[in-house]
C-alpha positions as CSV (number, residue, x, y, z in Angstrom):
1,M,-5.5,6.1,18.2
2,R,-8.8,6.7,20.3
3,N,-6.8,9.0,22.8
4,F,-6.0,11.2,19.9
5,F,-9.5,11.3,19.0
6,K,-11.0,11.8,22.0
7,K,-8.7,14.6,22.8
8,F,-9.5,16.6,19.4
9,F,-13.0,15.3,17.8
10,K,-15.1,13.9,21.0
11,K,-16.3,11.1,18.6
12,E,-14.0,8.5,17.0
13,P,-14.5,8.3,13.1
14,A,-16.1,4.9,12.2
15,I,-14.2,2.9,10.1
16,E,-15.3,-0.4,9.0
17,D,-12.8,-3.3,9.3
18,S,-12.5,-4.1,5.6
19,V,-10.2,-2.9,2.8
20,E,-12.9,-0.6,1.2
21,G,-13.5,0.9,5.0
22,Y,-9.8,1.8,5.3
23,F,-9.6,3.4,1.8
24,Q,-12.8,5.5,2.6
25,A,-10.8,6.3,5.7
26,I,-7.6,7.5,3.7
27,R,-9.5,9.3,1.3
28,G,-11.3,11.3,4.4
29,W,-8.0,12.0,5.8
30,L,-6.9,13.1,2.4
31,E,-9.8,15.4,1.9
32,N,-9.3,16.9,5.1
33,N,-5.7,17.1,5.2
34,A,-4.0,16.7,1.6
35,D,-6.5,17.2,-0.9
36,S,-4.2,17.5,-3.7
37,I,-2.5,13.9,-3.2
38,K,-6.0,12.1,-3.5
39,E,-5.8,12.4,-7.1
40,N,-2.5,10.2,-6.8
41,L,-4.8,7.1,-6.2
42,N,-5.4,5.5,-9.8
43,G,-9.2,4.2,-10.5
44,S,-10.5,0.7,-10.1
45,A,-8.6,-2.5,-11.5
46,T,-11.2,-5.1,-12.9
47,E,-11.5,-8.7,-12.2
48,A,-10.3,-9.0,-16.1
49,D,-7.3,-6.9,-15.5
50,L,-6.4,-9.2,-12.0
51,S,-6.9,-12.5,-14.0
52,C,-4.8,-11.3,-16.9
53,V,-1.9,-10.5,-14.4
54,E,-2.4,-13.8,-12.8
55,S,-2.0,-15.8,-15.6
56,E,0.6,-13.8,-17.3
57,L,2.8,-13.9,-14.2
58,E,1.6,-17.7,-13.2
59,I,0.9,-16.2,-9.9
60,V,-2.5,-16.1,-7.2
61,I,-3.1,-12.6,-6.0
62,P,-4.3,-12.8,-2.4
63,Q,-7.9,-11.9,-1.7
64,K,-7.4,-8.9,0.4
65,V,-4.7,-7.6,-2.1
66,R,-7.2,-8.2,-5.0
67,D,-9.9,-6.3,-3.2
68,A,-7.3,-3.4,-3.0
69,Y,-7.0,-3.4,-6.7
70,L,-10.4,-3.5,-7.1
71,I,-10.8,-0.2,-5.3
72,H,-7.5,1.5,-6.7
73,N,-5.2,0.2,-9.4
74,G,-2.1,1.7,-7.4
75,E,-1.0,5.0,-7.6
76,R,0.0,7.4,-10.3
77,A,3.6,7.1,-11.5
78,D,4.6,10.8,-10.5
79,S,3.1,10.1,-7.1
80,D,5.9,10.3,-4.1
81,G,4.2,7.7,-2.4
82,L,1.1,7.9,-0.5
83,F,2.1,5.2,2.1
84,G,4.6,6.9,3.9
85,L,6.6,7.5,0.6
86,W,6.4,3.7,-0.1
87,R,4.2,4.1,-3.5
88,W,1.4,1.6,-4.4
89,L,2.3,0.2,-7.7
90,P,-0.7,-0.3,-10.3
91,L,-0.6,-3.5,-12.2
92,D,1.7,-2.7,-15.0
93,E,4.5,-1.8,-13.1
94,M,3.6,-4.6,-10.4
95,K,4.7,-6.8,-13.5
96,V,7.6,-5.2,-13.9
97,E,8.8,-5.3,-10.7
98,F,7.7,-8.9,-10.2
99,H,10.5,-9.7,-13.0
100,K,13.0,-8.0,-11.2
101,L,12.3,-9.1,-7.7
102,Q,12.5,-12.7,-8.9
103,E,16.0,-12.4,-9.7
104,F,16.6,-12.0,-6.4
105,S,14.7,-15.0,-5.0
106,D,16.5,-18.6,-4.2
107,S,13.1,-19.9,-3.8
108,K,10.2,-21.3,-5.9
109,I,7.8,-19.0,-4.3
110,A,6.7,-16.3,-6.4
111,R,6.7,-12.7,-5.1
112,I,4.3,-10.3,-5.9
113,P,5.6,-6.5,-5.3
114,L,2.9,-4.1,-3.7
115,L,4.7,-0.9,-2.7
116,L,8.1,0.2,-3.6
117,S,10.1,2.8,-1.7
118,P,12.4,5.6,-3.2
119,G,15.3,3.5,-2.3
120,G,14.5,0.6,-4.3
121,D,12.9,-1.5,-1.1
122,I,9.7,-3.7,-1.8
123,L,6.5,-4.6,0.3
124,Y,5.3,-8.0,-1.4
125,V,3.0,-10.9,-0.9
126,E,3.6,-14.2,-1.9
127,S,1.6,-15.9,-4.6
128,G,-0.9,-18.0,-3.2
129,S,0.1,-17.4,0.3
130,S,-2.3,-16.0,3.3
131,G,-1.2,-12.4,2.0
132,E,1.6,-11.6,4.6
133,I,3.1,-8.3,4.0
134,V,7.0,-8.8,3.6
135,E,9.5,-6.2,3.3
136,W,12.3,-7.1,1.2
137,W,15.5,-4.7,1.4
138,H,17.4,-4.3,-1.7
139,E,20.9,-3.9,0.0
140,R,20.3,-7.1,2.1
141,P,17.5,-9.5,0.9
142,S,15.7,-11.1,3.7
143,R,12.1,-12.3,4.3
144,D,10.7,-9.9,7.1
145,V,7.1,-10.0,7.8
146,K,5.6,-7.1,8.7
147,H,1.5,-7.5,8.5
148,S,-0.7,-10.5,8.5
149,D,-2.2,-9.4,5.3
150,F,-3.3,-6.0,3.2
151,Q,-6.4,-5.4,5.1
152,E,-4.0,-5.5,8.7
153,Y,-1.5,-3.1,6.6
154,L,-4.2,-0.7,5.7
155,K,-5.6,-0.5,9.5
156,W,-2.0,-0.2,10.9
157,F,-1.7,2.9,8.3
158,V,-4.8,4.4,8.8
159,G,-4.2,4.3,12.5
160,K,-0.8,5.8,12.3
161,L,-2.5,8.1,10.0
162,Y,-5.1,9.5,12.2
163,E,-2.6,9.8,15.1
164,G,-0.7,12.2,13.1
165,G,2.2,10.1,12.2
166,Y,2.3,11.6,8.6
167,V,2.7,14.7,7.3
168,Y,1.9,16.3,3.6
169,L,4.7,18.8,2.5
170,P,3.0,20.9,-0.1
171,G,5.6,21.9,-2.8
172,E,8.1,19.4,-1.8
173,M,6.5,16.2,-2.1
174,A,3.2,14.4,-4.0
175,G,3.1,11.8,-0.9
176,L,2.9,11.8,2.3
177,V,6.4,11.4,4.9
178,D,6.2,9.3,8.2
179,K,7.1,12.0,10.8
180,S,9.5,9.9,12.3
181,E,11.5,10.1,9.1
182,L,11.8,14.3,9.2
């Protein structure tokens, strides 16, 4: 990422290494490159909202995920997916996908769905865990750890975003497309 900024901007933007810092970076990129889809991010959830979901689903949401939902409660339902066509689920949709995902589970560990692909694949965290981001493919369910926690996922995404790894196709999508998939 440093080479990209040195080449085009002379100064790399300061990004705080926190969930909030990465969301600030995402919003900043969107303002400069795809302002119309910035509105796909919902407003914040509350501690009461999160506690209600935890109680209803009998789960423990990892802290970095909680932090993210306190900033934005996922994306709007009509978004094509801000995170490279993966749509971040708001809490009410998380509950629906949670029950679907549990049907495929052969373990007692509760899987908390966070992001949903257009094809039905899911990035999830496990209840009460350190918050590893795990990919689940609907056609071939497996446990494939992608990131150590949601903050690391956001850090990876922001790096790829600022390196030019995503593109916005106005008129075609209400989300960002991974350039490698074009």
